[in-house]
C-alpha positions as CSV (number, residue, x, y, z in Angstrom):
1,M,0.0,0.0,0.0
2,R,1.2,3.5,-0.8
3,T,0.1,6.6,1.0
4,L,0.9,10.2,-0.1
5,Y,0.4,13.1,2.3
6,V,0.2,16.4,0.4
7,V,0.9,19.5,2.5
8,T,-0.1,23.0,1.4
9,H,2.3,25.4,3.1
10,P,0.9,27.5,6.0
11,E,0.7,31.2,6.3
12,A,3.4,33.2,4.5
13,T,4.4,36.8,4.3
14,H,2.7,37.4,1.0
15,H,-0.7,36.4,2.6
16,L,-0.3,39.2,5.1
17,E,1.1,41.7,2.6
18,G,-1.7,41.2,0.1
19,V,0.7,40.6,-2.7
20,V,0.7,38.0,-5.4
21,G,2.5,34.8,-4.5
22,G,3.3,32.5,-7.4
23,W,7.1,32.3,-7.7
24,H,7.5,35.4,-5.4
25,D,9.7,33.9,-2.8
26,S,7.9,34.8,0.4
27,Q,8.7,33.3,3.8
28,L,6.6,31.7,6.5
29,T,5.3,34.1,9.1
30,P,5.8,33.2,12.8
31,A,2.3,31.8,12.8
32,G,3.2,29.8,9.7
33,I,6.3,28.3,11.4
34,R,4.1,27.2,14.4
35,A,1.7,25.6,11.9
36,A,4.6,23.9,10.2
37,V,5.6,22.3,13.5
38,S,2.0,21.1,14.0
39,I,1.9,19.7,10.5
40,A,5.1,17.7,11.2
41,Q,3.7,16.4,14.4
42,A,0.5,15.3,12.8
43,L,2.3,13.4,10.1
44,R,4.6,11.8,12.7
45,A,1.5,10.6,14.5
46,R,0.0,9.1,11.3
47,I,3.1,7.2,10.0
48,P,4.3,4.1,11.8
49,D,7.6,4.2,13.6
50,G,10.4,2.8,11.5
51,A,8.5,3.2,8.2
52,E,10.5,4.5,5.3
53,V,9.5,8.0,4.5
54,E,10.4,10.4,1.6
55,V,9.8,14.1,1.7
56,F,9.5,16.1,-1.5
57,S,9.0,19.9,-1.7
58,S,8.8,22.9,-3.9
59,D,12.0,24.8,-3.6
60,L,10.5,28.2,-2.6
61,Q,11.2,29.3,1.0
62,R,7.7,28.9,2.3
63,T,7.5,25.3,1.2
64,S,11.1,24.3,1.9
65,R,10.9,25.7,5.4
66,T,7.7,23.6,6.0
67,A,9.4,20.6,4.6
68,E,12.4,21.0,6.9
69,E,10.2,20.8,9.9
70,V,8.6,17.7,8.6
71,A,11.7,16.0,7.4
72,E,13.5,16.6,10.7
73,L,11.0,14.4,12.6
74,F,11.6,11.6,10.2
75,G,15.4,11.9,10.1
76,V,15.5,12.5,6.3
77,N,16.5,15.3,4.0
78,P,13.8,16.9,1.9
79,I,14.1,16.6,-1.9
80,L,13.5,20.1,-3.4
81,D,11.9,20.2,-6.8
82,S,11.1,23.5,-8.6
83,R,8.4,21.7,-10.6
84,L,6.3,21.6,-7.4
85,R,6.1,25.4,-7.3
86,E,2.9,27.4,-7.4
87,K,1.8,28.8,-10.8
88,S,4.1,31.6,-12.1
89,Y,2.2,34.9,-12.4
90,G,5.0,36.6,-14.4
91,E,5.3,40.3,-13.9
92,A,2.5,40.3,-11.3
93,E,4.5,38.4,-8.7
94,G,5.1,40.3,-5.6
95,K,2.8,43.1,-6.7
96,P,-0.5,44.0,-4.9
97,Q,-3.2,41.5,-5.6
98,E,-5.4,44.3,-6.9
99,W,-2.8,45.0,-9.6
100,L,-3.3,41.5,-10.9
101,D,-7.1,41.6,-10.5
102,R,-7.4,44.6,-12.7
103,R,-5.5,42.9,-15.6
104,F,-6.5,39.3,-15.2
105,V,-8.5,37.8,-18.1
106,P,-10.5,34.9,-16.8
107,P,-10.7,31.7,-18.9
108,P,-13.6,30.9,-21.2
109,A,-16.4,28.7,-19.9
110,V,-15.7,26.3,-22.8
111,G,-12.9,25.8,-25.2
112,K,-9.1,25.9,-24.7
113,R,-8.9,26.8,-21.0
114,M,-5.5,25.1,-20.5
115,D,-3.7,27.4,-23.1
116,H,-5.7,30.5,-22.2
117,D,-3.7,33.8,-22.1
118,E,-4.6,35.5,-18.8
119,G,-3.4,38.9,-19.9
120,V,-0.3,39.3,-17.7
121,E,3.2,39.2,-19.3
122,G,5.1,36.1,-18.4
123,C,2.1,34.4,-16.7
124,E,2.3,30.6,-16.9
125,T,-0.5,28.9,-18.7
126,K,-2.5,26.2,-17.0
127,A,-1.1,23.7,-19.5
128,A,2.5,24.5,-18.6
129,W,1.7,24.5,-14.9
130,A,0.0,21.1,-15.1
131,Q,2.7,19.6,-17.2
132,R,5.5,20.3,-14.8
133,I,3.4,19.1,-11.8
134,Y,2.4,15.9,-13.6
135,A,6.1,15.3,-14.6
136,A,7.2,15.8,-10.9
137,M,4.5,13.3,-9.8
138,D,5.6,10.8,-12.4
139,D,9.1,10.9,-10.9
140,I,8.0,10.8,-7.3
141,L,5.9,7.7,-8.0
142,Q,8.8,5.9,-9.6
143,S,9.9,5.2,-6.0
144,S,8.5,2.2,-4.1
145,C,8.5,4.0,-0.8
146,A,5.2,3.4,1.0
147,H,4.9,6.8,2.7
148,Q,5.7,9.9,0.7
149,I,5.1,13.5,1.8
150,I,4.8,16.3,-0.8
151,V,4.9,19.9,0.3
152,T,3.5,22.3,-2.3
153,H,1.1,25.2,-2.7
154,G,-2.6,25.6,-2.6
155,G,-3.0,26.1,-6.4
156,S,-0.6,23.3,-7.3
157,L,-2.4,20.8,-5.1
158,T,-5.1,20.6,-7.8
159,F,-2.7,19.2,-10.3
160,V,-1.1,16.9,-7.7
161,V,-4.5,15.3,-7.0
162,A,-5.5,15.3,-10.7
163,S,-2.2,13.5,-11.6
164,W,-2.8,11.0,-8.8
165,I,-6.2,10.0,-10.1
166,M,-4.7,9.9,-13.6
167,M,-7.0,12.7,-15.0
168,P,-5.8,13.6,-18.5
169,I,-4.1,17.0,-18.6
170,K,-6.5,18.1,-21.4
171,S,-9.4,17.5,-19.0
172,A,-7.8,19.2,-16.0
173,G,-8.7,22.7,-17.1
174,F,-12.0,22.4,-15.3
175,A,-10.6,20.7,-12.2
176,R,-10.3,22.5,-8.8
177,F,-9.5,20.8,-5.5
178,R,-9.6,23.4,-2.7
179,A,-7.4,23.0,0.3
180,P,-6.6,25.7,3.0
181,S,-3.1,26.8,3.8
182,G,-1.4,24.4,6.2
183,S,-3.6,21.5,5.3
184,I,-2.9,17.8,4.7
185,T,-4.5,15.9,1.9
186,T,-4.2,12.1,2.1
187,L,-4.0,9.9,-1.0
188,N,-3.9,6.1,-1.0
189,E,-3.3,3.3,-3.4
190,D,-4.1,-0.3,-2.3
191,D,-2.0,-3.3,-3.2
192,F,-4.7,-5.5,-4.6
193,F,-6.8,-3.5,-7.0
194,H,-4.3,-0.6,-7.2
195,N,-7.1,1.8,-7.0
196,R,-6.1,5.4,-6.2
197,Q,-8.2,7.1,-3.6
198,V,-8.5,10.6,-2.2
199,V,-8.9,9.7,1.5
200,S,-9.2,13.2,2.8
201,L,-8.9,16.7,1.2
202,G,-7.5,19.7,3.0
203,D,-7.6,18.4,6.6
204,T,-6.7,21.2,9.1
205,L,-7.6,19.7,12.4
206,H,-3.9,19.6,13.4
207,L,-3.8,23.4,13.2
208,D,-5.9,23.8,16.3
209,S,-2.9,23.3,18.5
210,A,-0.9,25.8,16.5
211,Q,-3.6,28.5,16.9
212,A,-3.9,27.8,20.6
213,D,-0.2,28.4,21.3
């Protein structure tokens, strides 16, 4: 049996500053660091002692810092992969969210949503975004490790899950799996049927302790 735990990084400075995230390399806030500790503890409680564990992470500071907290409890080093980053918003990154909102061109209700031009210079298309996440997932799943932890971003989680259930990229333009910051999504594949299940999506119960501190 294989289980994947997909973590969306907790609160980062761009959340508080009201600026566009994307590839803008924001850091965890103090509250985000406390949440990262709670995430690590929750995962440690779910995974049996002595089990082999692999930790993969986007290479941006807000995800890699989260991954460090997790990996430390399992005595492993996180594997950083830029393909697990959030969508790139090009010249909008690090600018006020309202700057992007004024220029953003939403995708059509039907048609070529994956290759849609959102009206911002350098902005990554959904197709390019999905392709790199799917490629990262293909490599991660080459391993036979039964417990894998992936630390990524709220937007990118959609394509992690879509890849897991083997949704064709051309169909993923309508997909959206919502998960709050600092959440854990659990994915499972059984050894008999090899069915791939979304066990839980965006669980945040572990954050109660971080908020209480």
